[in-house]
C-alpha positions in Angstrom: 49.6 17.8 -86.9 50.5 15.4 -89.7 49.0 11.9 -89.5 50.3 8.9 -91.5 48.8 5.4 -91.6 50.9 2.5 -92.9 49.2 -0.7 -94.1 51.0 -3.9 -94.6 51.3 -7.5 -93.5 53.1 -9.0 -90.6 56.7 -9.5 -91.3 57.1 -6.5 -93.7 58.3 -4.1 -91.2 55.2 -2.0 -90.9 55.7 -1.1 -87.3 59.5 -0.5 -87.9 58.6 1.9 -90.8 56.4 4.0 -88.5 59.2 4.0 -85.8 61.8 5.0 -88.4 59.7 7.9 -89.6 59.2 9.1 -86.0 62.9 8.8 -85.4 63.6 10.8 -88.5 61.2 13.5 -87.4 62.9 13.7 -84.0 66.3 14.0 -85.8 64.8 17.2 -87.5 63.8 18.6 -84.1 60.1 17.8 -84.3 57.7 15.8 -82.0 56.6 12.5 -83.2 54.9 9.3 -82.1 54.7 5.9 -83.7 52.5 3.0 -82.6 50.9 -0.2 -84.2 47.5 -1.7 -84.2 47.5 -5.5 -84.4 44.9 -8.2 -84.9 46.6 -11.5 -84.8 50.3 -11.1 -84.8 51.1 -13.8 -87.3 53.3 -13.4 -90.4 51.1 -12.3 -93.3 48.2 -11.0 -91.2 47.2 -7.3 -92.0 49.0 -4.9 -89.8 48.5 -1.1 -89.4 51.0 1.3 -87.9 50.5 5.0 -87.2 52.9 8.0 -87.1 52.1 11.6 -86.0 54.5 14.5 -86.6 54.2 18.0 -85.3 56.1 21.0 -84.2 54.4 20.9 -80.7 54.1 18.2 -78.2 51.6 15.4 -79.2 49.0 14.6 -76.6 46.6 12.5 -78.6 47.1 8.7 -78.5 44.3 7.1 -80.5 44.6 5.5 -83.9 44.7 7.9 -86.9 41.2 7.6 -88.6 41.6 10.7 -90.8 45.2 10.5 -92.1 47.0 13.0 -94.1 49.0 10.3 -95.9 48.9 6.5 -96.5 51.7 4.1 -97.3 50.5 0.7 -98.5 53.3 -1.8 -98.2 51.4 -4.7 -99.6 49.2 -4.1 -102.7 47.2 -7.3 -102.1 45.5 -5.3 -99.3 44.1 -2.7 -101.7 40.9 -4.7 -102.4 40.8 -6.6 -99.1 40.9 -3.8 -96.6 39.5 -0.2 -96.9 43.0 1.3 -96.7 41.7 4.7 -98.1 39.1 5.1 -95.3 39.2 8.6 -93.8 42.1 9.9 -96.0 41.9 13.6 -96.4 41.1 14.8 -100.0 44.5 16.4 -100.3 46.2 13.4 -98.7 49.3 11.5 -100.0 49.1 7.9 -101.2 52.2 5.8 -101.7 51.8 2.2 -102.8 54.4 -0.4 -103.1 54.1 -1.6 -106.7 55.7 -1.5 -110.0 52.3 -1.2 -111.6 50.4 2.1 -112.1 47.1 2.8 -110.5 44.9 1.6 -113.4 46.7 -1.7 -113.4 46.0 -2.0 -109.7 42.3 -1.4 -110.2 42.4 2.1 -108.8 41.9 4.2 -111.8 39.2 6.2 -109.9 41.6 7.5 -107.2 42.6 10.6 -109.1 38.9 11.6 -109.1 38.8 11.3 -105.2 42.3 12.7 -104.4 45.0 15.0 -105.9 46.7 13.1 -108.7 50.1 14.6 -108.1 50.0 13.1 -104.6 49.2 9.5 -105.8 52.2 7.4 -106.5 53.4 3.8 -106.9 56.9 2.8 -106.2 58.5 -0.6 -106.9 59.8 -0.8 -103.2 60.0 -4.6 -103.1 62.1 -4.8 -106.2 64.4 -1.9 -104.9 64.7 -3.8 -101.6 65.7 -7.0 -103.3 68.3 -5.1 -105.4 69.8 -3.3 -102.4 69.1 -5.7 -99.5 68.8 -9.1 -101.2 65.4 -9.4 -99.3 61.9 -8.3 -100.1 61.4 -5.8 -97.3 59.8 -2.6 -98.6 59.5 -0.6 -95.4 62.6 1.6 -95.4 62.4 2.0 -99.2 58.9 3.4 -99.0 60.1 5.9 -96.4 62.6 7.3 -99.0 59.8 7.5 -101.6 57.6 9.2 -99.0 60.2 11.7 -98.2 60.3 12.8 -101.9 56.6 12.6 -102.5 55.6 14.7 -99.4 58.6 16.9 -98.6 57.6 16.3 -94.9 60.9 14.8 -94.0 64.4 14.9 -95.6 66.0 11.9 -97.1 69.1 12.6 -94.9 66.9 12.3 -91.8 65.4 9.0 -93.1 68.9 7.5 -93.8 70.2 8.7 -90.5 67.2 7.1 -88.7 67.9 3.8 -90.6 71.6 3.9 -89.6 70.6 4.6 -86.0 68.2 1.6 -85.9 70.3 -0.9 -87.9 74.0 -1.5 -88.4 76.4 -2.9 -90.9 75.2 -4.3 -94.2 71.6 -4.1 -93.2 71.8 -0.4 -92.5 73.8 0.2 -95.7 71.3 -1.7 -97.8 68.2 -0.1 -96.3 69.8 3.4 -96.6 70.7 2.8 -100.3 67.4 1.4 -101.1 65.6 4.5 -99.4 67.8 6.8 -101.3 67.1 4.9 -104.6 63.4 5.3 -104.0 63.8 8.9 -103.1 65.7 9.5 -106.3 63.2 7.6 -108.3 60.3 9.8 -107.0 62.3 13.0 -107.2 63.2 12.4 -110.8 59.5 11.6 -111.6 60.4 8.3 -113.0 57.9 6.4 -110.8 54.5 5.4 -112.1 52.0 8.2 -111.6 48.2 8.1 -111.8 
C-alpha cells in the first residue's frame, strides 16, 4: 500500500488534492482513500490530508504516520511543522517552491532521503499562469505523477475534469500537465 501525506494551509485545496489523487487512482482501476485531518478550519491554518492507493481493498482508516511520499503545498510550513516526520528513507518529497532545497534551508535532506526523489516545483506560479489564481494543489499532482510514476498524468487530468468544469477544469488540467512536463523534462529544481 502506498501512503501519501499532503501538508498545506486552509484554502489551498489540500483536501481536494488528496481526493483528486484518489479519484485518479480509481480511474486506473485501483483502490484508494482520501481523508483530511483538521485543527481549526480557518483559512491559513495548517491542514494535513492523506491518500492511500493499493491494488487491493484498503481496510485501515487511521492517519498515515509513515508515508511513502509527501507533498508540501506551502513552503512556510517547512520550518514550522515537522512535515518530514515518519517519511520512509526511500520516500518522495515534492515541495511547492521555485527555490531549490538549499535555498529553502533543507540542504541536509539528500543525506536523509534519496536525492532523485526530492524535488521542488513552482506550483503557485504555474497556477497563476494557467488559472489566474495561486492554487497549487492540482499543479502539484501533475508534478507528483511525473516524479513518482505512481499515477498517470492522463488519470490526474481526467480526475480534475471530473471534479471541476469549464475554465476551472481547463486551467487546472493545463497547470497539472505543465508541472508534469517540467518534472519529466528535468527542468525543475533538484536537490
